[in-house]
PDB file of N, CA, C and O in Angstrom:
ATOM      1  N   UNK A   1       0.875  -1.109  -0.024  1.00  0.00           N
ATOM      2  CA  UNK A   1      -0.149  -0.102  -0.096  1.00  0.00           C
ATOM      3  C   UNK A   1       0.894   1.277  -0.140  1.00  0.00           C
ATOM      4  O   UNK A   1       1.633   1.497   0.819  1.00  0.00           O
ATOM      5  N   UNK A   2       0.881   1.972  -1.070  1.00  0.00           N
ATOM      6  CA  UNK A   2       1.796   3.238  -1.130  1.00  0.00           C
ATOM      7  C   UNK A   2       1.384   4.380  -0.401  1.00  0.00           C
ATOM      8  O   UNK A   2       2.294   5.060   0.072  1.00  0.00           O
ATOM      9  N   UNK A   3       0.171   4.758  -0.197  1.00  0.00           N
ATOM     10  CA  UNK A   3      -0.210   5.792   0.533  1.00  0.00           C
ATOM     11  C   UNK A   3      -1.046   5.770   1.769  1.00  0.00           C
ATOM     12  O   UNK A   3      -1.911   4.926   2.004  1.00  0.00           O
ATOM     13  N   UNK A   4      -0.745   6.678   2.469  1.00  0.00           N
ATOM     14  CA  UNK A   4      -1.550   6.653   3.906  1.00  0.00           C
ATOM     15  C   UNK A   4      -2.771   7.149   3.834  1.00  0.00           C
ATOM     16  O   UNK A   4      -3.092   7.864   2.885  1.00  0.00           O
ATOM     17  N   UNK A   5      -3.589   6.852   4.784  1.00  0.00           N
ATOM     18  CA  UNK A   5      -5.107   7.160   4.997  1.00  0.00           C
ATOM     19  C   UNK A   5      -5.885   6.526   3.808  1.00  0.00           C
ATOM     20  O   UNK A   5      -7.045   6.869   3.579  1.00  0.00           O
ATOM     21  N   UNK A   6      -5.327   5.727   3.160  1.00  0.00           N
ATOM     22  CA  UNK A   6      -6.258   4.837   2.155  1.00  0.00           C
ATOM     23  C   UNK A   6      -7.162   4.012   2.883  1.00  0.00           C
ATOM     24  O   UNK A   6      -6.821   3.435   3.916  1.00  0.00           O
ATOM     25  N   UNK A   7      -8.221   3.940   2.423  1.00  0.00           N
ATOM     26  CA  UNK A   7      -9.249   2.675   2.837  1.00  0.00           C
ATOM     27  C   UNK A   7      -9.632   1.957   1.619  1.00  0.00           C
ATOM     28  O   UNK A   7      -9.996   2.455   0.553  1.00  0.00           O
ATOM     29  N   UNK A   8      -9.500   0.702   1.924  1.00  0.00           N
ATOM     30  CA  UNK A   8      -9.895  -0.386   0.752  1.00  0.00           C
ATOM     31  C   UNK A   8     -11.329  -1.036   0.975  1.00  0.00           C
ATOM     32  O   UNK A   8     -11.822  -1.161   2.096  1.00  0.00           O
ATOM     33  N   UNK A   9     -11.877  -1.390  -0.065  1.00  0.00           N
ATOM     34  CA  UNK A   9     -13.437  -2.053   0.202  1.00  0.00           C
ATOM     35  C   UNK A   9     -13.190  -3.173   1.060  1.00  0.00           C
ATOM     36  O   UNK A   9     -12.108  -3.728   1.250  1.00  0.00           O
ATOM     37  N   UNK A  10     -14.364  -3.461   1.583  1.00  0.00           N
ATOM     38  CA  UNK A  10     -14.614  -4.529   2.415  1.00  0.00           C
ATOM     39  C   UNK A  10     -14.711  -5.825   1.608  1.00  0.00           C
ATOM     40  O   UNK A  10     -15.519  -5.936   0.686  1.00  0.00           O
ATOM     41  N   UNK A  11     -13.833  -6.851   1.989  1.00  0.00           N
ATOM     42  CA  UNK A  11     -13.654  -8.164   1.324  1.00  0.00           C
ATOM     43  C   UNK A  11     -13.703  -9.278   2.151  1.00  0.00           C
ATOM     44  O   UNK A  11     -13.108  -9.306   3.228  1.00  0.00           O
ATOM     45  N   UNK A  12     -14.501 -10.380   1.640  1.00  0.00           N
ATOM     46  CA  UNK A  12     -14.667 -11.717   2.343  1.00  0.00           C
ATOM     47  C   UNK A  12     -13.836 -12.644   1.653  1.00  0.00           C
ATOM     48  O   UNK A  12     -13.890 -12.834   0.438  1.00  0.00           O
ATOM     49  N   UNK A  13     -12.849 -13.381   2.669  1.00  0.00           N
ATOM     50  CA  UNK A  13     -12.136 -14.644   1.875  1.00  0.00           C
ATOM     51  C   UNK A  13     -12.800 -15.800   2.401  1.00  0.00           C
ATOM     52  O   UNK A  13     -13.058 -15.918   3.599  1.00  0.00           O
ATOM     53  N   UNK A  14     -13.097 -16.700   1.484  1.00  0.00           N
ATOM     54  CA  UNK A  14     -13.984 -17.790   2.115  1.00  0.00           C
ATOM     55  C   UNK A  14     -13.025 -19.112   2.210  1.00  0.00           C
ATOM     56  O   UNK A  14     -13.383 -20.250   1.909  1.00  0.00           O
ATOM     57  N   UNK A  15     -11.692 -18.719   2.705  1.00  0.00           N
ATOM     58  CA  UNK A  15     -10.605 -19.807   3.243  1.00  0.00           C
ATOM     59  C   UNK A  15      -9.802 -19.042   4.160  1.00  0.00           C
ATOM     60  O   UNK A  15     -10.018 -17.854   4.400  1.00  0.00           O
ATOM     61  N   UNK A  16      -8.856 -19.735   4.683  1.00  0.00           N
ATOM     62  CA  UNK A  16      -7.928 -19.071   5.652  1.00  0.00           C
ATOM     63  C   UNK A  16      -7.043 -17.974   4.889  1.00  0.00           C
ATOM     64  O   UNK A  16      -6.858 -18.008   3.672  1.00  0.00           O
ATOM     65  N   UNK A  17      -6.509 -16.982   5.758  1.00  0.00           N
ATOM     66  CA  UNK A  17      -5.817 -15.893   5.379  1.00  0.00           C
ATOM     67  C   UNK A  17      -4.771 -15.566   6.337  1.00  0.00           C
ATOM     68  O   UNK A  17      -5.104 -15.408   7.512  1.00  0.00           O
ATOM     69  N   UNK A  18      -3.606 -15.450   6.012  1.00  0.00           N
ATOM     70  CA  UNK A  18      -2.663 -14.971   7.007  1.00  0.00           C
ATOM     71  C   UNK A  18      -1.920 -13.852   6.537  1.00  0.00           C
ATOM     72  O   UNK A  18      -1.311 -14.042   5.485  1.00  0.00           O
ATOM     73  N   UNK A  19      -1.817 -12.638   7.110  1.00  0.00           N
ATOM     74  CA  UNK A  19      -1.227 -11.314   6.647  1.00  0.00           C
ATOM     75  C   UNK A  19      -0.045 -11.185   7.639  1.00  0.00           C
ATOM     76  O   UNK A  19      -0.179 -11.357   8.851  1.00  0.00           O
ATOM     77  N   UNK A  20       1.065 -10.884   7.065  1.00  0.00           N
ATOM     78  CA  UNK A  20       2.296 -10.626   7.894  1.00  0.00           C
ATOM     79  C   UNK A  20       2.526  -9.131   7.351  1.00  0.00           C
ATOM     80  O   UNK A  20       2.323  -8.900   6.159  1.00  0.00           O
ATOM     81  N   UNK A  21       2.896  -8.247   8.114  1.00  0.00           N
ATOM     82  CA  UNK A  21       3.361  -6.921   7.806  1.00  0.00           C
ATOM     83  C   UNK A  21       4.735  -6.588   8.047  1.00  0.00           C
ATOM     84  O   UNK A  21       5.149  -6.673   9.203  1.00  0.00           O
ATOM     85  N   UNK A  22       5.637  -6.157   6.962  1.00  0.00           N
ATOM     86  CA  UNK A  22       7.084  -5.900   7.333  1.00  0.00           C
ATOM     87  C   UNK A  22       7.442  -4.366   7.332  1.00  0.00           C
ATOM     88  O   UNK A  22       8.520  -3.946   7.752  1.00  0.00           O
ATOM     89  N   UNK A  23       6.492  -3.605   6.849  1.00  0.00           N
ATOM     90  CA  UNK A  23       6.832  -2.147   6.896  1.00  0.00           C
ATOM     91  C   UNK A  23       5.474  -1.266   6.908  1.00  0.00           C
ATOM     92  O   UNK A  23       4.463  -1.586   6.283  1.00  0.00           O
ATOM     93  N   UNK A  24       5.583  -0.285   7.589  1.00  0.00           N
ATOM     94  CA  UNK A  24       4.278   0.602   7.680  1.00  0.00           C
ATOM     95  C   UNK A  24       3.481   0.162   8.703  1.00  0.00           C
ATOM     96  O   UNK A  24       3.902  -0.504   9.649  1.00  0.00           O
ATOM     97  N   UNK A  25       2.155   0.565   8.524  1.00  0.00           N
ATOM     98  CA  UNK A  25       1.245   0.183   9.790  1.00  0.00           C
ATOM     99  C   UNK A  25      -0.269   0.173   9.164  1.00  0.00           C
ATOM    100  O   UNK A  25      -0.644   1.162   8.534  1.00  0.00           O
ATOM    101  N   UNK A  26      -1.044  -0.831   9.323  1.00  0.00           N
ATOM    102  CA  UNK A  26      -2.195  -1.080   8.992  1.00  0.00           C
ATOM    103  C   UNK A  26      -3.284  -1.128  10.141  1.00  0.00           C
ATOM    104  O   UNK A  26      -2.989  -1.592  11.242  1.00  0.00           O
ATOM    105  N   UNK A  27      -4.384  -0.704   9.898  1.00  0.00           N
ATOM    106  CA  UNK A  27      -5.678  -0.874  10.808  1.00  0.00           C
ATOM    107  C   UNK A  27      -6.449  -1.686  10.192  1.00  0.00           C
ATOM    108  O   UNK A  27      -6.613  -1.415   9.003  1.00  0.00           O
ATOM    109  N   UNK A  28      -7.091  -2.778  10.669  1.00  0.00           N
ATOM    110  CA  UNK A  28      -8.067  -3.848   9.989  1.00  0.00           C
ATOM    111  C   UNK A  28      -9.065  -4.054  10.931  1.00  0.00           C
ATOM    112  O   UNK A  28      -8.909  -4.418  12.097  1.00  0.00           O
ATOM    113  N   UNK A  29     -10.256  -3.759  10.264  1.00  0.00           N
ATOM    114  CA  UNK A  29     -11.477  -4.040  10.976  1.00  0.00           C
ATOM    115  C   UNK A  29     -11.886  -5.423  10.355  1.00  0.00           C
ATOM    116  O   UNK A  29     -11.830  -5.703   9.158  1.00  0.00           O
ATOM    117  N   UNK A  30     -12.338  -6.302  11.454  1.00  0.00           N
ATOM    118  CA  UNK A  30     -12.841  -7.674  11.135  1.00  0.00           C
ATOM    119  C   UNK A  30     -14.216  -7.847  11.767  1.00  0.00           C
ATOM    120  O   UNK A  30     -14.582  -7.474  12.881  1.00  0.00           O
ATOM    121  N   UNK A  31     -14.976  -8.562  10.720  1.00  0.00           N
ATOM    122  CA  UNK A  31     -16.439  -8.699  11.227  1.00  0.00           C
ATOM    123  C   UNK A  31     -17.002 -10.028  10.822  1.00  0.00           C
ATOM    124  O   UNK A  31     -17.016 -10.325   9.628  1.00  0.00           O
ATOM    125  N   UNK A  32     -17.476 -10.866  11.752  1.00  0.00           N
ATOM    126  CA  UNK A  32     -18.156 -12.176  11.494  1.00  0.00           C
ATOM    127  C   UNK A  32     -19.197 -12.367  12.443  1.00  0.00           C
ATOM    128  O   UNK A  32     -18.897 -12.253  13.632  1.00  0.00           O
ATOM    129  N   UNK A  33     -20.395 -12.644  12.119  1.00  0.00           N
ATOM    130  CA  UNK A  33     -21.680 -13.162  12.845  1.00  0.00           C
ATOM    131  C   UNK A  33     -21.989 -11.749  13.821  1.00  0.00           C
ATOM    132  O   UNK A  33     -22.303 -11.880  15.005  1.00  0.00           O
ATOM    133  N   UNK A  34     -21.876 -10.578  13.257  1.00  0.00           N
ATOM    134  CA  UNK A  34     -22.187  -9.402  14.177  1.00  0.00           C
ATOM    135  C   UNK A  34     -21.207  -9.035  15.167  1.00  0.00           C
ATOM    136  O   UNK A  34     -21.409  -8.006  15.812  1.00  0.00           O
ATOM    137  N   UNK A  35     -19.954  -9.872  15.428  1.00  0.00           N
ATOM    138  CA  UNK A  35     -18.925  -9.380  16.125  1.00  0.00           C
ATOM    139  C   UNK A  35     -17.894  -8.649  15.260  1.00  0.00           C
ATOM    140  O   UNK A  35     -17.522  -9.031  14.151  1.00  0.00           O
ATOM    141  N   UNK A  36     -17.406  -7.364  16.013  1.00  0.00           N
ATOM    142  CA  UNK A  36     -16.463  -6.658  15.145  1.00  0.00           C
ATOM    143  C   UNK A  36     -15.144  -6.415  16.027  1.00  0.00           C
ATOM    144  O   UNK A  36     -15.247  -6.073  17.206  1.00  0.00           O
ATOM    145  N   UNK A  37     -14.124  -6.571  15.518  1.00  0.00           N
ATOM    146  CA  UNK A  37     -12.841  -6.448  15.980  1.00  0.00           C
ATOM    147  C   UNK A  37     -11.833  -5.709  15.208  1.00  0.00           C
ATOM    148  O   UNK A  37     -11.714  -5.817  13.988  1.00  0.00           O
ATOM    149  N   UNK A  38     -11.043  -4.883  16.027  1.00  0.00           N
ATOM    150  CA  UNK A  38     -10.094  -4.009  15.180  1.00  0.00           C
ATOM    151  C   UNK A  38      -8.683  -4.361  15.600  1.00  0.00           C
ATOM    152  O   UNK A  38      -8.477  -4.477  16.808  1.00  0.00           O
ATOM    153  N   UNK A  39      -7.709  -4.541  14.768  1.00  0.00           N
ATOM    154  CA  UNK A  39      -6.532  -4.671  14.984  1.00  0.00           C
ATOM    155  C   UNK A  39      -5.511  -3.893  14.353  1.00  0.00           C
ATOM    156  O   UNK A  39      -5.738  -3.585  13.183  1.00  0.00           O
ATOM    157  N   UNK A  40      -4.434  -3.504  14.866  1.00  0.00           N
ATOM    158  CA  UNK A  40      -3.355  -2.611  14.211  1.00  0.00           C
ATOM    159  C   UNK A  40      -2.213  -3.541  14.119  1.00  0.00           C
ATOM    160  O   UNK A  40      -1.757  -4.139  15.094  1.00  0.00           O
ATOM    161  N   UNK A  41      -1.709  -3.654  12.750  1.00  0.00           N
ATOM    162  CA  UNK A  41      -0.440  -4.281  12.675  1.00  0.00           C
ATOM    163  C   UNK A  41       0.712  -3.444  12.222  1.00  0.00           C
ATOM    164  O   UNK A  41       0.631  -2.806  11.173  1.00  0.00           O
ATOM    165  N   UNK A  42       1.693  -3.423  12.910  1.00  0.00           N
ATOM    166  CA  UNK A  42       2.955  -2.808  12.776  1.00  0.00           C
ATOM    167  C   UNK A  42       4.083  -3.286  11.960  1.00  0.00           C
ATOM    168  O   UNK A  42       4.517  -4.367  12.358  1.00  0.00           O
ATOM    169  N   UNK A  43       4.640  -2.829  11.008  1.00  0.00           N
ATOM    170  CA  UNK A  43       5.785  -3.439  10.370  1.00  0.00           C
ATOM    171  C   UNK A  43       7.090  -3.409  11.249  1.00  0.00           C
ATOM    172  O   UNK A  43       7.961  -4.274  11.167  1.00  0.00           O
ATOM    173  N   UNK A  44       7.134  -2.440  12.011  1.00  0.00           N
ATOM    174  CA  UNK A  44       8.434  -2.401  13.090  1.00  0.00           C
ATOM    175  C   UNK A  44       8.508  -3.665  13.877  1.00  0.00           C
ATOM    176  O   UNK A  44       9.628  -4.015  14.252  1.00  0.00           O
ATOM    177  N   UNK A  45       7.363  -4.482  14.215  1.00  0.00           N
ATOM    178  CA  UNK A  45       7.528  -5.646  14.995  1.00  0.00           C
ATOM    179  C   UNK A  45       6.981  -6.752  14.163  1.00  0.00           C
ATOM    180  O   UNK A  45       6.508  -7.752  14.704  1.00  0.00           O
ATOM    181  N   UNK A  46       7.028  -6.602  12.749  1.00  0.00           N
ATOM    182  CA  UNK A  46       6.570  -7.794  11.902  1.00  0.00           C
ATOM    183  C   UNK A  46       5.393  -8.634  12.506  1.00  0.00           C
ATOM    184  O   UNK A  46       5.467  -9.843  12.730  1.00  0.00           O
ATOM    185  N   UNK A  47       4.204  -7.778  12.763  1.00  0.00           N
ATOM    186  CA  UNK A  47       3.099  -8.495  13.429  1.00  0.00           C
ATOM    187  C   UNK A  47       2.295  -9.278  12.297  1.00  0.00           C
ATOM    188  O   UNK A  47       2.530  -9.094  11.102  1.00  0.00           O
ATOM    189  N   UNK A  48       1.513  -9.994  12.675  1.00  0.00           N
ATOM    190  CA  UNK A  48       0.618 -10.852  11.820  1.00  0.00           C
ATOM    191  C   UNK A  48      -0.684 -11.164  12.291  1.00  0.00           C
ATOM    192  O   UNK A  48      -0.962 -11.089  13.488  1.00  0.00           O
ATOM    193  N   UNK A  49      -1.609 -11.556  11.302  1.00  0.00           N
ATOM    194  CA  UNK A  49      -2.942 -11.970  11.852  1.00  0.00           C
ATOM    195  C   UNK A  49      -3.433 -13.105  10.962  1.00  0.00           C
ATOM    196  O   UNK A  49      -3.312 -13.003   9.741  1.00  0.00           O
ATOM    197  N   UNK A  50      -3.992 -14.202  11.529  1.00  0.00           N
ATOM    198  CA  UNK A  50      -4.450 -15.261  10.726  1.00  0.00           C
ATOM    199  C   UNK A  50      -6.045 -15.219  10.824  1.00  0.00           C
ATOM    200  O   UNK A  50      -6.582 -15.257  11.931  1.00  0.00           O
ATOM    201  N   UNK A  51      -6.680 -15.153   9.826  1.00  0.00           N
ATOM    202  CA  UNK A  51      -8.139 -15.105   9.649  1.00  0.00           C
ATOM    203  C   UNK A  51      -8.857 -16.589   9.354  1.00  0.00           C
ATOM    204  O   UNK A  51      -8.359 -17.406   8.580  1.00  0.00           O
ATOM    205  N   UNK A  52      -9.874 -16.771   9.953  1.00  0.00           N
ATOM    206  CA  UNK A  52     -10.581 -17.951   9.698  1.00  0.00           C
ATOM    207  C   UNK A  52     -11.513 -17.652   8.376  1.00  0.00           C
ATOM    208  O   UNK A  52     -11.543 -16.500   7.944  1.00  0.00           O
ATOM    209  N   UNK A  53     -12.188 -18.573   7.806  1.00  0.00           N
ATOM    210  CA  UNK A  53     -13.052 -18.306   6.542  1.00  0.00           C
ATOM    211  C   UNK A  53     -14.208 -17.479   6.970  1.00  0.00           C
ATOM    212  O   UNK A  53     -14.769 -17.612   8.057  1.00  0.00           O
ATOM    213  N   UNK A  54     -14.568 -16.523   5.955  1.00  0.00           N
ATOM    214  CA  UNK A  54     -15.810 -15.999   6.180  1.00  0.00           C
ATOM    215  C   UNK A  54     -15.614 -14.508   6.768  1.00  0.00           C
ATOM    216  O   UNK A  54     -16.494 -13.670   6.571  1.00  0.00           O
ATOM    217  N   UNK A  55     -14.438 -14.189   7.499  1.00  0.00           N
ATOM    218  CA  UNK A  55     -14.448 -13.012   7.911  1.00  0.00           C
ATOM    219  C   UNK A  55     -14.409 -11.788   7.084  1.00  0.00           C
ATOM    220  O   UNK A  55     -13.587 -11.725   6.171  1.00  0.00           O
ATOM    221  N   UNK A  56     -15.227 -10.799   7.317  1.00  0.00           N
ATOM    222  CA  UNK A  56     -15.305  -9.585   6.439  1.00  0.00           C
ATOM    223  C   UNK A  56     -14.114  -8.550   6.945  1.00  0.00           C
ATOM    224  O   UNK A  56     -14.069  -8.128   8.101  1.00  0.00           O
ATOM    225  N   UNK A  57     -13.228  -8.227   5.994  1.00  0.00           N
ATOM    226  CA  UNK A  57     -11.996  -7.550   6.461  1.00  0.00           C
ATOM    227  C   UNK A  57     -11.924  -6.180   5.540  1.00  0.00           C
ATOM    228  O   UNK A  57     -12.020  -6.240   4.315  1.00  0.00           O
ATOM    229  N   UNK A  58     -11.766  -5.086   6.173  1.00  0.00           N
ATOM    230  CA  UNK A  58     -11.568  -3.769   5.819  1.00  0.00           C
ATOM    231  C   UNK A  58     -10.286  -3.300   6.059  1.00  0.00           C
ATOM    232  O   UNK A  58     -10.014  -3.308   7.259  1.00  0.00           O
ATOM    233  N   UNK A  59      -9.373  -2.879   5.308  1.00  0.00           N
ATOM    234  CA  UNK A  59      -8.136  -2.279   5.587  1.00  0.00           C
ATOM    235  C   UNK A  59      -7.897  -0.824   5.449  1.00  0.00           C
ATOM    236  O   UNK A  59      -8.304  -0.256   4.435  1.00  0.00           O
ATOM    237  N   UNK A  60      -7.296  -0.192   6.345  1.00  0.00           N
ATOM    238  CA  UNK A  60      -6.824   1.191   6.345  1.00  0.00           C
ATOM    239  C   UNK A  60      -5.357   1.413   6.563  1.00  0.00           C
ATOM    240  O   UNK A  60      -4.797   0.935   7.549  1.00  0.00           O
ATOM    241  N   UNK A  61      -4.743   2.104   5.697  1.00  0.00           N
ATOM    242  CA  UNK A  61      -3.285   2.233   5.835  1.00  0.00           C
ATOM    243  C   UNK A  61      -3.211   3.587   6.608  1.00  0.00           C
ATOM    244  O   UNK A  61      -3.807   4.619   6.299  1.00  0.00           O
ATOM    245  N   UNK A  62      -2.284   3.379   7.780  1.00  0.00           N
ATOM    246  CA  UNK A  62      -2.135   4.623   8.637  1.00  0.00           C
ATOM    247  C   UNK A  62      -0.755   4.979   8.830  1.00  0.00           C
ATOM    248  O   UNK A  62      -0.506   5.995   9.479  1.00  0.00           O
ATOM    249  N   UNK A  63       0.188   4.272   8.349  1.00  0.00           N
ATOM    250  CA  UNK A  63       1.578   4.570   7.901  1.00  0.00           C
ATOM    251  C   UNK A  63       1.935   3.901   6.811  1.00  0.00           C
ATOM    252  O   UNK A  63       1.804   2.686   6.661  1.00  0.00           O
ATOM    253  N   UNK A  64       2.482   4.815   5.877  1.00  0.00           N
ATOM    254  CA  UNK A  64       2.859   4.306   4.438  1.00  0.00           C
ATOM    255  C   UNK A  64       4.541   4.533   4.170  1.00  0.00           C
ATOM    256  O   UNK A  64       5.286   5.198   4.890  1.00  0.00           O
ATOM    257  N   UNK A  65       4.869   3.892   3.097  1.00  0.00           N
ATOM    258  CA  UNK A  65       4.248   2.640   2.421  1.00  0.00           C
ATOM    259  C   UNK A  65       4.230   1.387   3.586  1.00  0.00           C
ATOM    260  O   UNK A  65       5.051   1.240   4.491  1.00  0.00           O
ATOM    261  N   UNK A  66       3.162   0.617   3.317  1.00  0.00           N
ATOM    262  CA  UNK A  66       2.789  -0.478   4.144  1.00  0.00           C
ATOM    263  C   UNK A  66       2.889  -1.808   3.146  1.00  0.00           C
ATOM    264  O   UNK A  66       2.225  -1.988   2.125  1.00  0.00           O
ATOM    265  N   UNK A  67       3.763  -2.574   3.638  1.00  0.00           N
ATOM    266  CA  UNK A  67       4.077  -3.833   2.760  1.00  0.00           C
ATOM    267  C   UNK A  67       4.055  -5.031   3.657  1.00  0.00           C
ATOM    268  O   UNK A  67       4.173  -5.016   4.883  1.00  0.00           O
ATOM    269  N   UNK A  68       3.895  -6.029   2.913  1.00  0.00           N
ATOM    270  CA  UNK A  68       4.176  -7.425   3.645  1.00  0.00           C
ATOM    271  C   UNK A  68       3.932  -8.566   2.863  1.00  0.00           C
ATOM    272  O   UNK A  68       4.385  -8.601   1.719  1.00  0.00           O
ATOM    273  N   UNK A  69       3.207  -9.616   3.367  1.00  0.00           N
ATOM    274  CA  UNK A  69       3.047 -10.872   2.661  1.00  0.00           C
ATOM    275  C   UNK A  69       1.615 -11.506   3.072  1.00  0.00           C
ATOM    276  O   UNK A  69       1.318 -11.649   4.258  1.00  0.00           O
ATOM    277  N   UNK A  70       0.799 -11.856   2.080  1.00  0.00           N
ATOM    278  CA  UNK A  70      -0.769 -12.443   2.599  1.00  0.00           C
ATOM    279  C   UNK A  70      -0.634 -13.828   1.829  1.00  0.00           C
ATOM    280  O   UNK A  70      -0.381 -13.938   0.630  1.00  0.00           O
ATOM    281  N   UNK A  71      -0.835 -14.807   2.677  1.00  0.00           N
ATOM    282  CA  UNK A  71      -1.038 -16.161   2.089  1.00  0.00           C
ATOM    283  C   UNK A  71      -2.553 -16.669   2.429  1.00  0.00           C
ATOM    284  O   UNK A  71      -3.065 -16.756   3.545  1.00  0.00           O
ATOM    285  N   UNK A  72      -3.081 -16.956   1.265  1.00  0.00           N
ATOM    286  CA  UNK A  72      -4.478 -17.413   1.497  1.00  0.00           C
ATOM    287  C   UNK A  72      -4.480 -19.015   0.886  1.00  0.00           C
ATOM    288  O   UNK A  72      -3.855 -19.475  -0.070  1.00  0.00           O
ATOM    289  N   UNK A  73      -5.361 -19.624   1.752  1.00  0.00           N
ATOM    290  CA  UNK A  73      -5.477 -21.178   1.205  1.00  0.00           C
ATOM    291  C   UNK A  73      -7.024 -21.644   1.454  1.00  0.00           C
ATOM    292  O   UNK A  73      -7.596 -21.188   2.444  1.00  0.00           O
ATOM    293  N   UNK A  74      -7.572 -22.353   0.766  1.00  0.00           N
ATOM    294  CA  UNK A  74      -7.100 -22.717  -0.663  1.00  0.00           C
ATOM    295  C   UNK A  74      -6.913 -21.599  -1.536  1.00  0.00           C
ATOM    296  O   UNK A  74      -7.603 -20.581  -1.464  1.00  0.00           O
ATOM    297  N   UNK A  75      -5.997 -21.773  -2.354  1.00  0.00           N
ATOM    298  CA  UNK A  75      -5.671 -20.555  -3.383  1.00  0.00           C
ATOM    299  C   UNK A  75      -6.700 -20.677  -4.598  1.00  0.00           C
ATOM    300  O   UNK A  75      -6.376 -21.280  -5.621  1.00  0.00           O
ATOM    301  N   UNK A  76      -7.755 -20.175  -4.471  1.00  0.00           N
ATOM    302  CA  UNK A  76      -8.682 -20.156  -5.647  1.00  0.00           C
ATOM    303  C   UNK A  76      -9.536 -18.631  -5.754  1.00  0.00           C
ATOM    304  O   UNK A  76     -10.190 -18.137  -4.836  1.00  0.00           O
ATOM    305  N   UNK A  77      -9.380 -18.163  -6.847  1.00  0.00           N
ATOM    306  CA  UNK A  77      -9.920 -16.734  -7.085  1.00  0.00           C
ATOM    307  C   UNK A  77     -11.307 -16.654  -6.749  1.00  0.00           C
ATOM    308  O   UNK A  77     -11.776 -15.613  -6.291  1.00  0.00           O
ATOM    309  N   UNK A  78     -12.064 -17.776  -6.961  1.00  0.00           N
ATOM    310  CA  UNK A  78     -13.648 -17.648  -6.640  1.00  0.00           C
ATOM    311  C   UNK A  78     -13.914 -17.382  -5.133  1.00  0.00           C
ATOM    312  O   UNK A  78     -15.044 -17.086  -4.745  1.00  0.00           O
ATOM    313  N   UNK A  79     -12.934 -17.484  -4.351  1.00  0.00           N
ATOM    314  CA  UNK A  79     -13.229 -17.528  -2.973  1.00  0.00           C
ATOM    315  C   UNK A  79     -13.350 -15.980  -2.256  1.00  0.00           C
ATOM    316  O   UNK A  79     -13.885 -15.749  -1.172  1.00  0.00           O
ATOM    317  N   UNK A  80     -12.708 -14.993  -3.156  1.00  0.00           N
ATOM    318  CA  UNK A  80     -12.745 -13.794  -2.617  1.00  0.00           C
ATOM    319  C   UNK A  80     -13.903 -12.960  -3.276  1.00  0.00           C
ATOM    320  O   UNK A  80     -14.150 -12.823  -4.474  1.00  0.00           O
ATOM    321  N   UNK A  81     -14.523 -12.457  -2.223  1.00  0.00           N
ATOM    322  CA  UNK A  81     -15.791 -11.395  -2.508  1.00  0.00           C
ATOM    323  C   UNK A  81     -15.681 -10.214  -2.213  1.00  0.00           C
ATOM    324  O   UNK A  81     -15.074 -10.036  -1.158  1.00  0.00           O
ATOM    325  N   UNK A  82     -16.096  -9.141  -2.826  1.00  0.00           N
ATOM    326  CA  UNK A  82     -16.005  -7.675  -2.473  1.00  0.00           C
ATOM    327  C   UNK A  82     -17.319  -7.410  -2.199  1.00  0.00           C
ATOM    328  O   UNK A  82     -18.195  -7.746  -2.996  1.00  0.00           O
ATOM    329  N   UNK A  83     -17.629  -6.708  -0.912  1.00  0.00           N
ATOM    330  CA  UNK A  83     -18.796  -6.521  -0.413  1.00  0.00           C
ATOM    331  C   UNK A  83     -19.392  -5.060  -0.810  1.00  0.00           C
ATOM    332  O   UNK A  83     -20.506  -4.718  -0.412  1.00  0.00           O
TER     333      UNK A  83
END
């Protein structure tokens, strides 16, 4: 993510997802079954989050550039939904 204060659309991955951040900072809002959680991931500490299937995720960049690695399994493009 190259720019700060960007918000990306809400997405749902119908598989497992692991996000590891190596630089910058992200604020991620997670929602499933009416429960909402907010996490902040910092690249300085190489933080990560592992998501179970079906969690709605909205990402906001609060320190840019923000970069890392996302691993999704199973790896099938039809499992990603934009809300």
